[in-house]
N, C-alpha and C positions, 0 to 999 in steps of 0.2 A: 389608840394603840398605834404601834409602828406597824407598817406594812411588810410582811415577809413577801418577798419577790422572786421571781426566776424569769429571765428574758434570754432566748436563745440569740446566737448571733444572726444577721440579717441572712436570710436564705437558708438557715437551718433550723431545727425542731428541738424541743427539749427532750431529754431522754427519760425513760421511765424510773431510773434509780434516782434521778434529781427530784423528780415529781413525788416519789414515795418519802425522800428525805424532807423535802418541804411540808407535805401532809403531816409528817411525824413532828416536825418542829411547831407546826401550827397548833396540832392537836395533842398535848402530852396527855397520856394516859390519865395519870393520876387527877387531873382536871375534870374526869368525864365520869368518874366511877359513881355509878347508880345515878347517872344523870339521864333524864329523858330528852332525847335530839331529834329534832325534825330537819331533814334535808328538803330545801325547795328546788326543784330542777325544771328545766324548760320542757314542752311537749317535742314532737318528732319535727316541729318547722324551724328548729334551729340546728344548724351544724356544730356538734362538739362532741369531744369525747367524754361524755357525761359518764358512760361505764367505767371508764379509767379512773376517774375521782371517785365514784361511788365505792368501786372495790377497795381502791386505798383507804379511803375513810373507814369503811367497815372493817378492813383488817386492822386498823389502827385502834379503833375504839369500840367495835361491835361487841366483844366480849364484855368490855367495862361497862358499858352503859346499860342502863335498865330498859330503854326502849331506844331503836335508831330506826325511824320511820321514813318513808318519802312522800311529799305532796308533790303532785304534777301543777306547776303555775300555767294554767290553761288561759287565764284571762277569760275570754268569751269563746275559746275554742272547744269542739267537742270532747267529751271525756274520753279517756284511753282505757281499753279492756287490760287484763292481766296480762296477758300475751304481748300487747303493744309495750305495755311498761317494762316488761321484762326486756325486749327489745330495745327499748331507750337506755335501759341500764346495762346492757350487753351481758345479760345472763342467760343462760340456758333453763328450758322447765326443771332439769334435774336440779341445777343448783338452787333455783327458787323453792323447790321442794326441801332442800336440805340445808346449805349452807346458810340461805337466806330465809328460811323458813318464818323466823320471828320478824321480819320486816313487814311492816303493814304499810299498804299503798292506799294513797288518798287522793282522788280526785277533786281539784277545786270545783265549788258550785257558785258561781257568781249571781245566778239568779234565784236561789234557794235563800229567802229571808231567815229561815231557821238555820242555815248553815253559818250565817253571818253575825259580827258583834259590832255596834258602831263604838268607836274608840275616842269621838269628839268629834268637833266641827271646827273648821279654819274660818274664822270671822271674814266678814266681806271686807273688812279693811285689809288685811292680809292679803286676800285674793288680788284686790285692786293693786298692791304693791309688786307680788310676786308675778303677775300678768302682764305688768307695764302698763296698767291703766286700761287693757282691754276688755276687763270683767271686774264687777263688783258685786259679789254675791255670797253668801254663806254657803259652805261646802261640808255636807256631813262627810266623815271618814268611817268607812266599814271595812272589816278584813273578815278573813276565814277565822271562825272562833276556835278551831282546833289549835292554831298556834299556841293559844293560852295553856292548852294541856302538856305544855313541853317546857324545860329549863331553858333551852337554848334553841334557835333557828339557825340553820347554816343555808345561806344560798349557794348554790353550785351552777353556774351557767356563764356562757360566752358573752362578750362585748363587742357590738359591731355598730357601724354606724345605723340610725334610726331615724325614720321619717318622722316621728312625732316627738320623740325626746332628745335627738341629737345623735347621742349613743347610747344603746340599750344596756342592761345590765344594772347591777347595784340594787338598789331600792325599786327598780321597775320590776324584779321579781315579787315584790309585794304590792305593787300598786302599777299595772293593773293584774299582775300575774296571779295575785290572790285576793283580790280585794273585791268589794262591792260595785255596783253599777254607778253609783254617783260621780266619784273620782275618776272612774274609767272614762265615762263619758263626757265629763267636762276637759279632761286635760287632753284627750284626742281632739277635740273641737278646737281647744286653745292652739294646738299645733297647727290645725288646718287653716286656722283664721292667719296666724303667722306665714304659712306656707312650707312645703316640704323643702324648696331648694333653700328657705333661709333658716331651716332648723337641722337638716340631716348632715351630719358630719362636723357639727359645731357643738362645743362641749357644753358651755354653762348658759343653756336656754332657759327660759320663762317655764317651759315644762318640766325640765329637770328640778328648777327650783320647787315647783309643787310636789312634784314627786318625793323630793328630799324631805320637804315640810311634813307631808303626811308619813313618811318613813319614821321621823323623829318622833311620832305621837305613838308608835308601836312601843309596848312597855317592856315585851319579851326581849332577853339578851341575843343580840343578832350578830352574826358574822357572815363572812362572805369569801368562796374561792371564785375570783374572776377570771376567765380564760380568755386570752386573745387565741384565735382558732385559725390557722392556714385551711386553703381551699381543700387540701387533701385530710383533713380532720385532725392533724397535728398540732401540738401547741407550740406558738411562737412565744408564749408568755403566759405566767400563772402568777396570781396575785393574792394574798391573804390578809385580811383586816376587817374593819368595818365595813358595810354596804358601801359607805361614801368613801372611806380611803381605798379600800381595794379598786373599787369604779374608777376613782380619779387616776391612778396609776395605769390601769389597764386602758382607759379610753386614750391616753397619751400614746400607747404602744398601738392599738387600733388605728389611730390616725395615720401612723406610719405604715401600717401592713395591710388597711382594707380598702384605700383610697387610691384609684388609677387617674392618673391626670392625662389630658389629651389637650392638643394644641388647637384643634378646631371642633365646631360641632358636626353632627352627624344629621344629613336628611333623612336617612332611612335607619332603623336599629331594629335587629331581630333578637328579641330578649327572651331566651329560653328557660322556662320554668322548669326547675328540678322537681322529681317525683314527690319531695317532701310537701310540695306546694299541691294540694289537690283541690283546691277551690280558688275563685278569684278573690276571696277575702286575704288568703295569704299570698297568692299569685300575683297580687298588685304590686309585691315587692319589686317585680321585674320592671315596673314604670319607676317607681320611686327612686331606685339607684341609678337610673339612667335619663332620668328628666333633665338633670343639669346639663347634659352633653346633647342633647335633642335640639336641632336648629328649629328656629320659630316655624311654625307649620309643618315640621316634618312629621314623620310616621312611625310610631313606635309599636312594633307586633309584638304582644306577648303570646309566645308559642308554646301550647302545651295540650298536645292531644288528649293526654290523659285526664285533663280538667273538665269534669262533666257538671259542676256544680257552680253557681255564683258565691253561695256561702251555705256552709253546713247548717248555720245557726241563724243566720238573717236575710235568708233567701226572700222570704215574702216582704221584706222591708227595702231591699235594694230594688227589686222589681217594681215597686210602689214608687219610689224616689226616682231612680234611675242614677246614672252618674253626670255629675256636673261640677264645674268651678265652684269654688267657695264663694266667689262673688255673685253667682247666679243664686245659690242658696242664700245668701244674705240680702240679695234684691227681693226676694219671695220669701222672706223669712217668717210672715203670718202663716204660711201654706207648710212650711217644713219645720218649724220650731218645736213641735210636739214628738217629732221623731227621735228616737234615741240619737243623741249627740256623737255618739262614738260611730255610728252607722252613717251620718252626714259627712264626718271626718272622712271614712273609708271612701266616700263618694267621691269627694273632691280630690283626695289624694289621686285616686287612680286616673281621675279626669284631667288632673294636672293645674297649673295657674290659668287664668284667663280673666277677660273682662265681659262686662255688659254693655253694649254700644247701641244705643237707640231701642232698647228692649230686646236686643238678640245676643245671646250668649257666644261669645267669641273665644272659645279655648285657644291657648297656645300650640297645643300639642293633638296630633291625631292619634288617637288610641286603638288599636285594632287588635280584635281577639282572633288568633288562630288556635282553637280549643275544641273540646267537643261540644260546645255550646251551639246551637243553631242559629243561622243568619236571623231569624225572626227573633229569637231573645237578646241576640246581641243589638238589633236596632232597637227594641223595646227599653233598652237598659241605657239607650244614646252612646253605645260605644261601636267602634267599626267592625266588620266581620271578614275574615278570609278563612277558605276552607284549608284546614290544616293539611289535608292530603296533597294539596295543589304545591305545598312548600318543602323544598328541598334544601336543608340547611347549608350543604355545601356550595349553593350558589350564592350565598350571602359572605362567605369566607375571603379573607385576603382582598378586602375592597376598600379599606379606608380611606386610601386616596381617593375615592371615587364618592366618597361621603357616604359609605354605608358600613355599619359596624355590627359585627354578630358578636354575643356574648353567649357562650355555650352553657353557662350555668349562672344564671341571673339571681339576684335577690340579695346578696351579701356583701359584694364587693362595691362600692361607692365610685362612680364615674364622676368627674370634675374637670372643668376646664382650668387651663392654667391661666388665663385672663379671664375670669367669670364676668357675665354681664350684672347689672346693678339688681336685676331682680333675683340673682342668686345669693348676693350678699347679705349677712345678717344684719 
């Protein structure tokens, strides 16, 4: 299908009237009478005006449909309660009780086998081709079975540079957003083996190929509103089509919107985690987006006094494994291979790329946590420690000429060198 698109002029944002018109053009009422529709949206860890789109969609087809429900694409993130989902959708408790009373909210359950359906298997030969020969294994594909209770699934979510898949969005809201653990664990580890710098902000990655291959196995009719979001949560662009076509167009605009280029690397980076990153599992994005501009042996400080957890879901696993370069994990594969591969991917992404020389792990980056986690915990998980109270953010401001970079809201804008080194090239 053709992509319906809106893109603002550089430095400007889309107006509400234009957004409403695109939603109206995308969702003709006559096509939705009596239909059951499921909206799939991100949780609170993604910046986007999800409520703006939800309200426009509900206004357009809510009365015509037999059902218009919402599922939170959690991946392995913890479930959201009713209040948190209302906040995500930007509706008040009163609006929830009245205008949106018929809308059902669903949290994805990635680790509940009864909530999943296997829809097929990607053969080992296909995995070998898709992964560029890095893996050759059969891969079962499971997804939340609720999808099959609906006539159409509409993905509503932003597109950003992403450490595992290149650019987020599109079918990624299905895999891993509402998928089972097999594909989730596999493709995260595939991305880690390739490495964050070679993946992030690059469009047609091996991981994207796997995600789109799995997306093509979902038999329910699928559509997607792909948003390109500015730091102030306004829209630089909005694209509607299939998950593949809408993502394709949005990723091109994200490339122009979400990448900051620098002429030189920095020996010290203070990367400030916004409140939506409330554990290291998601706060690690403060490393991923800045690794490409960190100098060799430089220090990247993840600053987030509000972060008191390694992971709401995977705390025990990370404490056992710690944070290591993928080369270290592969060197000791017999020890680590039975841990969830998605957990291993997170471990190596936060630690960054590195080598094992004469049996010693040599990471390129020195990653330090200035959070609510104790020094003992930081040392246990193989990361550096600073007392968050000892840091004055303004001490790091306006010092780029000295090789010091301050990023006040890290995690979504990708930083890249104009002349990147070989380890950052795909």
